[in-house]
DODO-350931 format. One record per residue (C-alpha): residue number from 1; residue in one letter; chain; x, y, z. Coordinates in Angstrom, 3 decimals. Example, Ala and Ser with C-alpha at 12.3 -4.5 7.8 and 13.67 -1.06 7.14 Angstrom:
BEGIN
<site num="1" residuo="a" cadena="A" x="12.300" y="-4.500" z="7.800"/>
<site num="2" residuo="s" cadena="A" x="13.670" y="-1.060" z="7.140"/>
# end
This chain:
BEGIN
<site num="1" residuo="x" cadena="A" x="60.199" y="31.495" z="18.734"/>
<site num="2" residuo="x" cadena="A" x="59.500" y="28.186" z="17.001"/>
<site num="3" residuo="x" cadena="A" x="56.546" y="26.104" z="15.857"/>
<site num="4" residuo="x" cadena="A" x="55.434" y="22.957" z="17.686"/>
<site num="5" residuo="x" cadena="A" x="52.467" y="20.694" z="18.223"/>
<site num="6" residuo="x" cadena="A" x="51.320" y="21.114" z="21.820"/>
<site num="7" residuo="x" cadena="A" x="49.049" y="18.688" z="23.667"/>
<site num="8" residuo="x" cadena="A" x="47.223" y="20.360" z="26.526"/>
<site num="9" residuo="x" cadena="A" x="44.834" y="19.170" z="29.235"/>
<site num="10" residuo="x" cadena="A" x="43.031" y="21.537" z="31.586"/>
<site num="11" residuo="x" cadena="A" x="39.559" y="22.692" z="32.560"/>
<site num="12" residuo="x" cadena="A" x="38.803" y="23.236" z="28.886"/>
<site num="13" residuo="x" cadena="A" x="39.512" y="19.589" z="28.096"/>
<site num="14" residuo="x" cadena="A" x="42.107" y="17.605" z="26.121"/>
<site num="15" residuo="x" cadena="A" x="43.318" y="19.157" z="22.896"/>
<site num="16" residuo="x" cadena="A" x="46.252" y="19.321" z="20.488"/>
<site num="17" residuo="x" cadena="A" x="47.211" y="22.061" z="18.062"/>
<site num="18" residuo="x" cadena="A" x="49.970" y="23.938" z="16.297"/>
<site num="19" residuo="x" cadena="A" x="51.479" y="26.701" z="18.430"/>
<site num="20" residuo="x" cadena="A" x="54.313" y="29.212" z="18.369"/>
<site num="21" residuo="x" cadena="A" x="56.475" y="28.481" z="21.403"/>
<site num="22" residuo="x" cadena="A" x="59.035" y="30.500" z="23.322"/>
<site num="23" residuo="x" cadena="A" x="62.390" y="28.613" z="23.506"/>
<site num="24" residuo="x" cadena="A" x="62.548" y="29.275" z="27.256"/>
<site num="25" residuo="x" cadena="A" x="59.752" y="26.718" z="27.666"/>
<site num="26" residuo="x" cadena="A" x="61.928" y="23.870" z="26.395"/>
<site num="27" residuo="x" cadena="A" x="62.751" y="21.273" z="29.080"/>
<site num="28" residuo="x" cadena="A" x="66.217" y="20.793" z="30.500"/>
<site num="29" residuo="x" cadena="A" x="68.891" y="18.881" z="28.602"/>
<site num="30" residuo="x" cadena="A" x="72.506" y="19.118" z="27.540"/>
<site num="31" residuo="x" cadena="A" x="71.800" y="19.340" z="23.805"/>
<site num="32" residuo="x" cadena="A" x="69.588" y="21.671" z="21.796"/>
<site num="33" residuo="x" cadena="A" x="68.664" y="20.127" z="18.439"/>
<site num="34" residuo="x" cadena="A" x="67.324" y="21.951" z="15.414"/>
<site num="35" residuo="x" cadena="A" x="64.842" y="19.318" z="14.221"/>
<site num="36" residuo="x" cadena="A" x="64.448" y="18.722" z="10.491"/>
<site num="37" residuo="x" cadena="A" x="62.046" y="15.765" z="10.428"/>
<site num="38" residuo="x" cadena="A" x="59.903" y="13.707" z="12.757"/>
<site num="39" residuo="x" cadena="A" x="57.127" y="11.177" z="12.228"/>
<site num="40" residuo="x" cadena="A" x="53.592" y="10.368" z="13.294"/>
<site num="41" residuo="x" cadena="A" x="53.623" y="6.886" z="14.817"/>
<site num="42" residuo="x" cadena="A" x="50.642" y="5.048" z="16.273"/>
<site num="43" residuo="x" cadena="A" x="51.730" y="6.086" z="19.786"/>
<site num="44" residuo="x" cadena="A" x="51.968" y="9.712" z="18.632"/>
<site num="45" residuo="x" cadena="A" x="48.447" y="9.510" z="17.243"/>
<site num="46" residuo="x" cadena="A" x="47.184" y="8.206" z="20.586"/>
<site num="47" residuo="x" cadena="A" x="48.962" y="11.070" z="22.352"/>
<site num="48" residuo="x" cadena="A" x="47.558" y="13.704" z="19.999"/>
<site num="49" residuo="x" cadena="A" x="43.973" y="12.438" z="20.160"/>
<site num="50" residuo="x" cadena="A" x="43.981" y="11.426" z="23.818"/>
<site num="51" residuo="x" cadena="A" x="42.626" y="7.971" z="22.945"/>
<site num="52" residuo="x" cadena="A" x="45.089" y="6.421" z="25.408"/>
<site num="53" residuo="x" cadena="A" x="47.007" y="7.877" z="28.389"/>
<site num="54" residuo="x" cadena="A" x="50.315" y="8.169" z="26.507"/>
<site num="55" residuo="x" cadena="A" x="51.107" y="11.697" z="27.690"/>
<site num="56" residuo="x" cadena="A" x="52.183" y="11.767" z="31.337"/>
<site num="57" residuo="x" cadena="A" x="52.568" y="15.531" z="31.867"/>
<site num="58" residuo="x" cadena="A" x="51.114" y="18.646" z="30.257"/>
<site num="59" residuo="x" cadena="A" x="51.661" y="20.594" z="28.136"/>
<site num="60" residuo="x" cadena="A" x="53.555" y="18.107" z="25.965"/>
<site num="61" residuo="x" cadena="A" x="55.138" y="18.174" z="22.528"/>
<site num="62" residuo="x" cadena="A" x="54.483" y="14.701" z="21.066"/>
<site num="63" residuo="x" cadena="A" x="56.810" y="12.875" z="18.687"/>
<site num="64" residuo="x" cadena="A" x="58.712" y="9.785" z="19.838"/>
<site num="65" residuo="x" cadena="A" x="61.482" y="10.183" z="17.283"/>
<site num="66" residuo="x" cadena="A" x="63.252" y="12.906" z="15.346"/>
<site num="67" residuo="x" cadena="A" x="66.331" y="13.735" z="13.305"/>
<site num="68" residuo="x" cadena="A" x="68.180" y="17.017" z="13.161"/>
<site num="69" residuo="x" cadena="A" x="71.422" y="18.866" z="13.801"/>
<site num="70" residuo="x" cadena="A" x="72.950" y="19.977" z="17.064"/>
<site num="71" residuo="x" cadena="A" x="72.454" y="23.711" z="17.665"/>
<site num="72" residuo="x" cadena="A" x="74.040" y="23.958" z="21.125"/>
<site num="73" residuo="x" cadena="A" x="75.676" y="21.418" z="23.424"/>
<site num="74" residuo="x" cadena="A" x="77.263" y="21.369" z="26.870"/>
<site num="75" residuo="x" cadena="A" x="78.381" y="17.776" z="26.287"/>
<site num="76" residuo="x" cadena="A" x="81.769" y="17.521" z="24.524"/>
<site num="77" residuo="x" cadena="A" x="80.610" y="14.363" z="22.720"/>
<site num="78" residuo="x" cadena="A" x="78.316" y="16.508" z="20.574"/>
<site num="79" residuo="x" cadena="A" x="79.117" y="19.748" z="18.801"/>
<site num="80" residuo="x" cadena="A" x="77.068" y="22.200" z="16.705"/>
<site num="81" residuo="x" cadena="A" x="76.361" y="20.805" z="13.251"/>
<site num="82" residuo="x" cadena="A" x="76.408" y="17.124" z="14.256"/>
<site num="83" residuo="x" cadena="A" x="73.573" y="15.136" z="12.640"/>
<site num="84" residuo="x" cadena="A" x="71.698" y="13.170" z="15.294"/>
<site num="85" residuo="x" cadena="A" x="68.743" y="10.797" z="15.681"/>
<site num="86" residuo="x" cadena="A" x="66.546" y="10.096" z="18.694"/>
<site num="87" residuo="x" cadena="A" x="64.079" y="7.258" z="19.305"/>
<site num="88" residuo="x" cadena="A" x="62.158" y="6.598" z="22.510"/>
<site num="89" residuo="x" cadena="A" x="63.472" y="7.395" z="25.995"/>
<site num="90" residuo="x" cadena="A" x="59.986" y="8.635" z="26.925"/>
<site num="91" residuo="x" cadena="A" x="60.291" y="11.569" z="24.533"/>
<site num="92" residuo="x" cadena="A" x="56.809" y="12.694" z="23.507"/>
<site num="93" residuo="x" cadena="A" x="55.409" y="11.123" z="26.688"/>
<site num="94" residuo="x" cadena="A" x="57.262" y="12.581" z="29.690"/>
<site num="95" residuo="x" cadena="A" x="59.718" y="14.893" z="27.878"/>
<site num="96" residuo="x" cadena="A" x="58.972" y="17.237" z="24.966"/>
<site num="97" residuo="x" cadena="A" x="59.426" y="15.408" z="21.684"/>
<site num="98" residuo="x" cadena="A" x="60.116" y="15.772" z="18.003"/>
<site num="99" residuo="x" cadena="A" x="56.993" y="17.363" z="16.516"/>
<site num="100" residuo="x" cadena="A" x="58.594" y="20.780" z="16.801"/>
<site num="101" residuo="x" cadena="A" x="61.316" y="22.821" z="15.139"/>
<site num="102" residuo="x" cadena="A" x="63.554" y="22.528" z="18.214"/>
<site num="103" residuo="x" cadena="A" x="64.074" y="19.934" z="20.945"/>
<site num="104" residuo="x" cadena="A" x="66.263" y="20.034" z="24.042"/>
<site num="105" residuo="x" cadena="A" x="67.182" y="16.566" z="25.309"/>
<site num="106" residuo="x" cadena="A" x="69.712" y="14.647" z="27.359"/>
<site num="107" residuo="x" cadena="A" x="72.851" y="13.903" z="25.388"/>
<site num="108" residuo="x" cadena="A" x="72.729" y="10.201" z="26.313"/>
<site num="109" residuo="x" cadena="A" x="69.487" y="9.885" z="24.360"/>
<site num="110" residuo="x" cadena="A" x="71.091" y="10.871" z="21.059"/>
<site num="111" residuo="x" cadena="A" x="73.001" y="8.818" z="18.526"/>
<site num="112" residuo="x" cadena="A" x="74.736" y="9.955" z="15.372"/>
<site num="113" residuo="x" cadena="A" x="72.951" y="9.762" z="12.038"/>
<site num="114" residuo="x" cadena="A" x="74.952" y="7.204" z="10.023"/>
<site num="115" residuo="x" cadena="A" x="76.762" y="8.426" z="6.928"/>
<site num="116" residuo="x" cadena="A" x="74.891" y="7.765" z="3.707"/>
<site num="117" residuo="x" cadena="A" x="71.459" y="8.014" z="5.326"/>
<site num="118" residuo="x" cadena="A" x="69.480" y="11.161" z="4.549"/>
<site num="119" residuo="x" cadena="A" x="67.434" y="12.763" z="7.349"/>
<site num="120" residuo="x" cadena="A" x="64.116" y="12.179" z="5.597"/>
<site num="121" residuo="x" cadena="A" x="65.080" y="8.535" z="4.941"/>
<site num="122" residuo="x" cadena="A" x="65.878" y="8.036" z="8.604"/>
<site num="123" residuo="x" cadena="A" x="62.366" y="9.070" z="9.578"/>
<site num="124" residuo="x" cadena="A" x="60.850" y="6.937" z="6.810"/>
<site num="125" residuo="x" cadena="A" x="62.587" y="4.108" z="8.669"/>
<site num="126" residuo="x" cadena="A" x="61.756" y="5.579" z="12.079"/>
<site num="127" residuo="x" cadena="A" x="61.175" y="3.710" z="15.303"/>
<site num="128" residuo="x" cadena="A" x="59.442" y="0.912" z="13.377"/>
<site num="129" residuo="x" cadena="A" x="62.519" y="0.152" z="11.287"/>
<site num="130" residuo="x" cadena="A" x="64.879" y="0.596" z="14.218"/>
<site num="131" residuo="x" cadena="A" x="62.774" y="-1.916" z="16.195"/>
<site num="132" residuo="x" cadena="A" x="62.815" y="-4.347" z="13.267"/>
<site num="133" residuo="x" cadena="A" x="66.610" y="-4.205" z="13.175"/>
<site num="134" residuo="x" cadena="A" x="66.798" y="-4.849" z="16.926"/>
<site num="135" residuo="x" cadena="A" x="64.718" y="-7.992" z="16.289"/>
<site num="136" residuo="x" cadena="A" x="67.045" y="-9.147" z="13.503"/>
<site num="137" residuo="x" cadena="A" x="70.052" y="-8.529" z="15.737"/>
<site num="138" residuo="x" cadena="A" x="68.474" y="-10.654" z="18.485"/>
<site num="139" residuo="x" cadena="A" x="67.892" y="-13.575" z="16.097"/>
<site num="140" residuo="x" cadena="A" x="71.467" y="-13.402" z="14.879"/>
<site num="141" residuo="x" cadena="A" x="72.958" y="-13.087" z="18.362"/>
<site num="142" residuo="x" cadena="A" x="71.213" y="-16.334" z="19.250"/>
<site num="143" residuo="x" cadena="A" x="72.887" y="-18.038" z="16.308"/>
<site num="144" residuo="x" cadena="A" x="70.239" y="-18.056" z="13.576"/>
<site num="145" residuo="x" cadena="A" x="71.643" y="-17.962" z="10.038"/>
<site num="146" residuo="x" cadena="A" x="69.914" y="-18.301" z="6.668"/>
<site num="147" residuo="x" cadena="A" x="70.822" y="-22.012" z="6.831"/>
<site num="148" residuo="x" cadena="A" x="68.899" y="-22.421" z="10.096"/>
<site num="149" residuo="x" cadena="A" x="65.524" y="-22.393" z="8.342"/>
<site num="150" residuo="x" cadena="A" x="62.520" y="-20.164" z="7.705"/>
<site num="151" residuo="x" cadena="A" x="61.897" y="-16.969" z="9.664"/>
<site num="152" residuo="x" cadena="A" x="58.280" y="-16.024" z="10.333"/>
<site num="153" residuo="x" cadena="A" x="57.239" y="-12.367" z="10.484"/>
<site num="154" residuo="x" cadena="A" x="53.813" y="-11.639" z="11.970"/>
<site num="155" residuo="x" cadena="A" x="51.959" y="-8.401" z="11.301"/>
<site num="156" residuo="x" cadena="A" x="54.056" y="-8.405" z="8.164"/>
<site num="157" residuo="x" cadena="A" x="52.269" y="-5.571" z="6.372"/>
<site num="158" residuo="x" cadena="A" x="52.758" y="-3.204" z="9.317"/>
<site num="159" residuo="x" cadena="A" x="55.667" y="-0.847" z="9.939"/>
<site num="160" residuo="x" cadena="A" x="57.890" y="-3.201" z="11.931"/>
<site num="161" residuo="x" cadena="A" x="56.834" y="-6.228" z="9.900"/>
<site num="162" residuo="x" cadena="A" x="57.475" y="-4.657" z="6.501"/>
<site num="163" residuo="x" cadena="A" x="61.013" y="-3.603" z="7.329"/>
<site num="164" residuo="x" cadena="A" x="61.703" y="-6.930" z="9.063"/>
<site num="165" residuo="x" cadena="A" x="60.679" y="-8.763" z="5.866"/>
<site num="166" residuo="x" cadena="A" x="62.874" y="-6.475" z="3.753"/>
<site num="167" residuo="x" cadena="A" x="65.883" y="-6.803" z="6.066"/>
<site num="168" residuo="x" cadena="A" x="65.692" y="-10.562" z="6.546"/>
<site num="169" residuo="x" cadena="A" x="65.243" y="-11.302" z="2.853"/>
<site num="170" residuo="x" cadena="A" x="68.144" y="-9.002" z="1.951"/>
<site num="171" residuo="x" cadena="A" x="70.304" y="-10.907" z="4.449"/>
<site num="172" residuo="x" cadena="A" x="69.490" y="-14.213" z="2.737"/>
<site num="173" residuo="x" cadena="A" x="66.799" y="-15.607" z="5.028"/>
<site num="174" residuo="x" cadena="A" x="63.691" y="-17.330" z="3.661"/>
<site num="175" residuo="x" cadena="A" x="60.832" y="-15.277" z="5.060"/>
<site num="176" residuo="x" cadena="A" x="57.297" y="-16.472" z="5.817"/>
<site num="177" residuo="x" cadena="A" x="54.993" y="-13.465" z="6.156"/>
<site num="178" residuo="x" cadena="A" x="51.782" y="-13.601" z="8.176"/>
<site num="179" residuo="x" cadena="A" x="49.085" y="-11.048" z="7.365"/>
<site num="180" residuo="x" cadena="A" x="45.339" y="-10.679" z="7.627"/>
<site num="181" residuo="x" cadena="A" x="45.192" y="-8.686" z="4.402"/>
<site num="182" residuo="x" cadena="A" x="45.296" y="-10.972" z="1.393"/>
<site num="183" residuo="x" cadena="A" x="45.508" y="-7.943" z="-0.899"/>
<site num="184" residuo="x" cadena="A" x="48.981" y="-7.235" z="0.521"/>
<site num="185" residuo="x" cadena="A" x="50.464" y="-10.493" z="-0.796"/>
<site num="186" residuo="x" cadena="A" x="52.097" y="-8.914" z="-3.845"/>
<site num="187" residuo="x" cadena="A" x="53.463" y="-6.106" z="-1.694"/>
<site num="188" residuo="x" cadena="A" x="55.035" y="-8.549" z="0.783"/>
<site num="189" residuo="x" cadena="A" x="56.496" y="-10.638" z="-2.022"/>
<site num="190" residuo="x" cadena="A" x="58.049" y="-7.494" z="-3.505"/>
<site num="191" residuo="x" cadena="A" x="59.738" y="-6.912" z="-0.139"/>
<site num="192" residuo="x" cadena="A" x="61.179" y="-10.408" z="-0.277"/>
<site num="193" residuo="x" cadena="A" x="58.660" y="-12.726" z="1.397"/>
<site num="194" residuo="x" cadena="A" x="58.886" y="-16.264" z="-0.020"/>
<site num="195" residuo="x" cadena="A" x="55.596" y="-17.453" z="1.473"/>
<site num="196" residuo="x" cadena="A" x="52.422" y="-15.756" z="2.731"/>
<site num="197" residuo="x" cadena="A" x="50.173" y="-17.258" z="5.407"/>
<site num="198" residuo="x" cadena="A" x="46.833" y="-16.068" z="6.780"/>
<site num="199" residuo="x" cadena="A" x="47.072" y="-14.643" z="10.281"/>
<site num="200" residuo="x" cadena="A" x="43.918" y="-16.599" z="11.191"/>
<site num="201" residuo="x" cadena="A" x="46.074" y="-19.724" z="11.337"/>
<site num="202" residuo="x" cadena="A" x="47.892" y="-18.162" z="14.307"/>
<site num="203" residuo="x" cadena="A" x="45.410" y="-15.829" z="15.991"/>
<site num="204" residuo="x" cadena="A" x="43.077" y="-18.361" z="17.623"/>
<site num="205" residuo="x" cadena="A" x="43.790" y="-20.486" z="20.731"/>
<site num="206" residuo="x" cadena="A" x="46.097" y="-23.367" z="19.754"/>
<site num="207" residuo="x" cadena="A" x="47.914" y="-26.381" z="21.128"/>
<site num="208" residuo="x" cadena="A" x="50.845" y="-26.165" z="23.560"/>
<site num="209" residuo="x" cadena="A" x="53.096" y="-27.597" z="20.834"/>
<site num="210" residuo="x" cadena="A" x="52.557" y="-27.672" z="17.104"/>
<site num="211" residuo="x" cadena="A" x="54.443" y="-28.882" z="14.084"/>
<site num="212" residuo="x" cadena="A" x="57.991" y="-27.457" z="13.948"/>
<site num="213" residuo="x" cadena="A" x="57.689" y="-24.931" z="11.125"/>
<site num="214" residuo="x" cadena="A" x="60.193" y="-22.083" z="11.479"/>
<site num="215" residuo="x" cadena="A" x="63.622" y="-21.568" z="12.968"/>
<site num="216" residuo="x" cadena="A" x="62.801" y="-18.109" z="14.241"/>
<site num="217" residuo="x" cadena="A" x="60.251" y="-15.341" z="14.210"/>
<site num="218" residuo="x" cadena="A" x="59.708" y="-11.612" z="14.575"/>
<site num="219" residuo="x" cadena="A" x="56.390" y="-11.034" z="16.333"/>
<site num="220" residuo="x" cadena="A" x="54.709" y="-7.652" z="16.753"/>
<site num="221" residuo="x" cadena="A" x="51.294" y="-9.086" z="17.611"/>
<site num="222" residuo="x" cadena="A" x="51.422" y="-10.837" z="20.989"/>
<site num="223" residuo="x" cadena="A" x="48.537" y="-12.752" z="22.615"/>
<site num="224" residuo="x" cadena="A" x="47.448" y="-16.031" z="20.960"/>
<site num="225" residuo="x" cadena="A" x="49.549" y="-15.254" z="17.905"/>
<site num="226" residuo="x" cadena="A" x="52.775" y="-15.177" z="19.920"/>
<site num="227" residuo="x" cadena="A" x="51.765" y="-18.352" z="21.780"/>
<site num="228" residuo="x" cadena="A" x="51.195" y="-20.176" z="18.477"/>
<site num="229" residuo="x" cadena="A" x="54.403" y="-18.788" z="17.000"/>
<site num="230" residuo="x" cadena="A" x="56.366" y="-20.270" z="19.916"/>
<site num="231" residuo="x" cadena="A" x="54.460" y="-23.554" z="19.632"/>
<site num="232" residuo="x" cadena="A" x="55.479" y="-23.852" z="15.961"/>
<site num="233" residuo="x" cadena="A" x="59.128" y="-22.932" z="16.428"/>
<site num="234" residuo="x" cadena="A" x="61.787" y="-25.576" z="15.765"/>
<site num="235" residuo="x" cadena="A" x="64.154" y="-27.020" z="18.338"/>
<site num="236" residuo="x" cadena="A" x="66.537" y="-24.312" z="19.615"/>
<site num="237" residuo="x" cadena="A" x="64.703" y="-21.675" z="17.627"/>
<site num="238" residuo="x" cadena="A" x="64.377" y="-18.003" z="18.592"/>
<site num="239" residuo="x" cadena="A" x="61.351" y="-15.705" z="18.725"/>
<site num="240" residuo="x" cadena="A" x="61.875" y="-11.920" z="18.982"/>
<site num="241" residuo="x" cadena="A" x="58.771" y="-10.322" z="20.520"/>
<site num="242" residuo="x" cadena="A" x="58.338" y="-6.575" z="20.122"/>
<site num="243" residuo="x" cadena="A" x="54.626" y="-5.732" z="20.026"/>
<site num="244" residuo="x" cadena="A" x="51.093" y="-6.315" z="21.237"/>
<site num="245" residuo="x" cadena="A" x="48.780" y="-5.536" z="18.328"/>
<site num="246" residuo="x" cadena="A" x="46.501" y="-8.448" z="19.271"/>
<site num="247" residuo="x" cadena="A" x="46.908" y="-8.049" z="23.006"/>
<site num="248" residuo="x" cadena="A" x="49.248" y="-7.895" z="25.966"/>
<site num="249" residuo="x" cadena="A" x="48.319" y="-11.362" z="27.214"/>
<site num="250" residuo="x" cadena="A" x="50.438" y="-14.443" z="26.497"/>
<site num="251" residuo="x" cadena="A" x="48.174" y="-17.524" z="26.794"/>
<site num="252" residuo="x" cadena="A" x="50.917" y="-20.119" z="26.361"/>
<site num="253" residuo="x" cadena="A" x="52.573" y="-23.006" z="28.199"/>
<site num="254" residuo="x" cadena="A" x="56.230" y="-23.637" z="29.002"/>
<site num="255" residuo="x" cadena="A" x="56.278" y="-26.585" z="26.571"/>
<site num="256" residuo="x" cadena="A" x="58.168" y="-24.862" z="23.711"/>
<site num="257" residuo="x" cadena="A" x="60.808" y="-23.614" z="26.127"/>
<site num="258" residuo="x" cadena="A" x="61.503" y="-26.773" z="28.129"/>
<site num="259" residuo="x" cadena="A" x="60.828" y="-29.391" z="25.435"/>
<site num="260" residuo="x" cadena="A" x="62.268" y="-27.628" z="22.369"/>
<site num="261" residuo="x" cadena="A" x="64.691" y="-25.226" z="24.016"/>
<site num="262" residuo="x" cadena="A" x="63.016" y="-22.279" z="22.270"/>
<site num="263" residuo="x" cadena="A" x="64.247" y="-18.803" z="23.255"/>
<site num="264" residuo="x" cadena="A" x="61.768" y="-15.949" z="23.620"/>
<site num="265" residuo="x" cadena="A" x="63.747" y="-12.715" z="23.276"/>
<site num="266" residuo="x" cadena="A" x="62.026" y="-9.535" z="24.370"/>
<site num="267" residuo="x" cadena="A" x="62.746" y="-6.429" z="22.269"/>
<site num="268" residuo="x" cadena="A" x="62.438" y="-2.970" z="23.801"/>
<site num="269" residuo="x" cadena="A" x="63.195" y="0.030" z="21.635"/>
<site num="270" residuo="x" cadena="A" x="62.421" y="2.742" z="24.209"/>
<site num="271" residuo="x" cadena="A" x="65.160" y="2.174" z="26.810"/>
<site num="272" residuo="x" cadena="A" x="67.567" y="0.205" z="24.609"/>
<site num="273" residuo="x" cadena="A" x="71.245" y="0.933" z="25.430"/>
<site num="274" residuo="x" cadena="A" x="73.027" y="3.479" z="23.248"/>
<site num="275" residuo="x" cadena="A" x="75.549" y="0.955" z="21.924"/>
<site num="276" residuo="x" cadena="A" x="72.794" y="-1.278" z="20.513"/>
<site num="277" residuo="x" cadena="A" x="70.932" y="1.736" z="19.122"/>
<site num="278" residuo="x" cadena="A" x="73.974" y="2.935" z="17.218"/>
<site num="279" residuo="x" cadena="A" x="74.669" y="-0.560" z="15.902"/>
<site num="280" residuo="x" cadena="A" x="71.061" y="-0.898" z="14.746"/>
<site num="281" residuo="x" cadena="A" x="71.126" y="2.422" z="12.876"/>
<site num="282" residuo="x" cadena="A" x="74.547" y="1.764" z="11.364"/>
<site num="283" residuo="x" cadena="A" x="73.298" y="-1.570" z="10.060"/>
<site num="284" residuo="x" cadena="A" x="70.082" y="-0.043" z="8.721"/>
<site num="285" residuo="x" cadena="A" x="72.173" y="2.412" z="6.700"/>
<site num="286" residuo="x" cadena="A" x="74.153" y="-0.452" z="5.177"/>
<site num="287" residuo="x" cadena="A" x="71.740" y="-3.378" z="4.988"/>
<site num="288" residuo="x" cadena="A" x="68.283" y="-1.962" z="4.288"/>
<site num="289" residuo="x" cadena="A" x="67.708" y="-1.803" z="0.544"/>
<site num="290" residuo="x" cadena="A" x="66.569" y="1.778" z="-0.107"/>
<site num="291" residuo="x" cadena="A" x="64.568" y="0.501" z="-3.089"/>
<site num="292" residuo="x" cadena="A" x="62.559" y="-1.650" z="-0.683"/>
<site num="293" residuo="x" cadena="A" x="62.131" y="1.333" z="1.610"/>
<site num="294" residuo="x" cadena="A" x="60.553" y="3.101" z="-1.352"/>
<site num="295" residuo="x" cadena="A" x="58.148" y="0.164" z="-1.763"/>
<site num="296" residuo="x" cadena="A" x="57.087" y="0.472" z="1.869"/>
<site num="297" residuo="x" cadena="A" x="56.324" y="4.071" z="1.066"/>
<site num="298" residuo="x" cadena="A" x="56.237" y="7.301" z="3.019"/>
<site num="299" residuo="x" cadena="A" x="54.247" y="10.496" z="2.810"/>
<site num="300" residuo="x" cadena="A" x="55.779" y="13.787" z="3.889"/>
<site num="301" residuo="x" cadena="A" x="53.541" y="16.317" z="5.626"/>
<site num="302" residuo="x" cadena="A" x="54.004" y="19.567" z="7.544"/>
<site num="303" residuo="x" cadena="A" x="53.308" y="20.340" z="11.200"/>
<site num="304" residuo="x" cadena="A" x="49.972" y="21.913" z="10.268"/>
<site num="305" residuo="x" cadena="A" x="48.786" y="18.533" z="8.929"/>
<site num="306" residuo="x" cadena="A" x="49.703" y="16.462" z="11.990"/>
<site num="307" residuo="x" cadena="A" x="46.522" y="16.685" z="14.091"/>
<site num="308" residuo="x" cadena="A" x="44.199" y="15.717" z="11.245"/>
<site num="309" residuo="x" cadena="A" x="46.472" y="12.902" z="10.104"/>
<site num="310" residuo="x" cadena="A" x="46.554" y="11.432" z="13.619"/>
<site num="311" residuo="x" cadena="A" x="42.824" y="10.748" z="13.416"/>
<site num="312" residuo="x" cadena="A" x="43.231" y="9.130" z="9.988"/>
<site num="313" residuo="x" cadena="A" x="46.050" y="6.924" z="11.267"/>
<site num="314" residuo="x" cadena="A" x="43.962" y="5.578" z="14.150"/>
<site num="315" residuo="x" cadena="A" x="41.093" y="4.958" z="11.740"/>
<site num="316" residuo="x" cadena="A" x="43.335" y="2.719" z="9.625"/>
<site num="317" residuo="x" cadena="A" x="43.131" y="5.044" z="6.633"/>
<site num="318" residuo="x" cadena="A" x="46.890" y="5.414" z="6.099"/>
<site num="319" residuo="x" cadena="A" x="49.394" y="2.910" z="4.751"/>
<site num="320" residuo="x" cadena="A" x="53.129" y="3.419" z="4.960"/>
<site num="321" residuo="x" cadena="A" x="55.154" y="5.858" z="7.010"/>
<site num="322" residuo="x" cadena="A" x="54.200" y="9.438" z="7.846"/>
<site num="323" residuo="x" cadena="A" x="57.255" y="11.700" z="7.781"/>
<site num="324" residuo="x" cadena="A" x="56.881" y="15.214" z="9.143"/>
<site num="325" residuo="x" cadena="A" x="59.009" y="18.011" z="7.698"/>
<site num="326" residuo="x" cadena="A" x="58.773" y="20.377" z="10.665"/>
<site num="327" residuo="x" cadena="A" x="59.857" y="23.360" z="8.546"/>
<site num="328" residuo="x" cadena="A" x="57.302" y="22.805" z="5.825"/>
<site num="329" residuo="x" cadena="A" x="54.399" y="25.247" z="5.544"/>
# end
C-alpha cells in the first residue's frame, strides 16, 4: 500500500484528497518507480481543484513530473536503482502521475537524472526549468549567440521566465526581462537581467512591425504580447514560444516573417522527443547556476499539504517552486 493524491469525479461531485492506494490499481507500464519528489505546477493545481478540464479519466493521480528510482523494470534499458525523471507525456492527465509514492509508467517516458543533480533540485527546476532550457536550445539551434544581440524574456518573474533569465545570462546573453510586477526588478536583476521593461509596453494591440529591438525572445505569454515580441524582433531573429498566460490567440500579421525573416519556434515540453529531453536535463545540470536556483526559491511540502496549496497557487499567493516530498509526513 502507498500514499497518493487521488482526484475523483462521480455522483458525489469532483474532489481530491490523500488516499492509501493498493499497488494493483497502478496503470500499466514497463517501469515501476519509487517516487521521491514531485511538484505542484499550475496545471496540477487546475487538475486538483477542477477549475479546468485537465484530468481526462477518473480516478487520477495528478502530478505532471516526478523524480525517483526504478523499483522494477521489464525494459533492459532501466534497472532497479536507476535514478530517473519524468516530465509530461500526459502523466497526471490521462495516466497516473507523480503525486504519489509509486508510479508505473512507460519506459520511453523516462530519462536518467543527470549526475550532480539532486532529486529535490530536479523538482525545484521541474517542468518550468526544463521548458526554459528547450527554449534556449531552440534559440541556439537557429544560430543566436551572445553577439547576436539582446534576448527578451516575457513573463520573466514566472517559473519558465525566471529560469530562462538565469540560463541566458549565465551563457553570456544580455537579457531584457518583461514583467508586470515592478517590485520584482531587483529579483530579476539578481538572476542576471540587464534591463527591465513593463509588460504593458507589449500587452496591448500594436503595429505589424515595430522598431527592431531584440535578436531573440522566450515568450510564455502569447496573445498580443507574442505578436508585439515578433514585431520588435530584429532581422533573422528567433522567438521561442512556449506559453499562453495572456491568451491562446495570436493577433499578428505575417510582416515580421516575410519582411524580416523572423523565425517563430514553437516549444512543446509534453511530447518532446527523448533525445531532446535528455539533452535539456544534462545541460540544466551543467549550465544552471545552483545559486540562482536558490534565488528563484522553492518550498518543500508533503502530500498532505498538496490540496490546500493548490488553491493558494491558483489564487496567486505563492511565489517560487513547490516541491513535494512524497514521503514526508
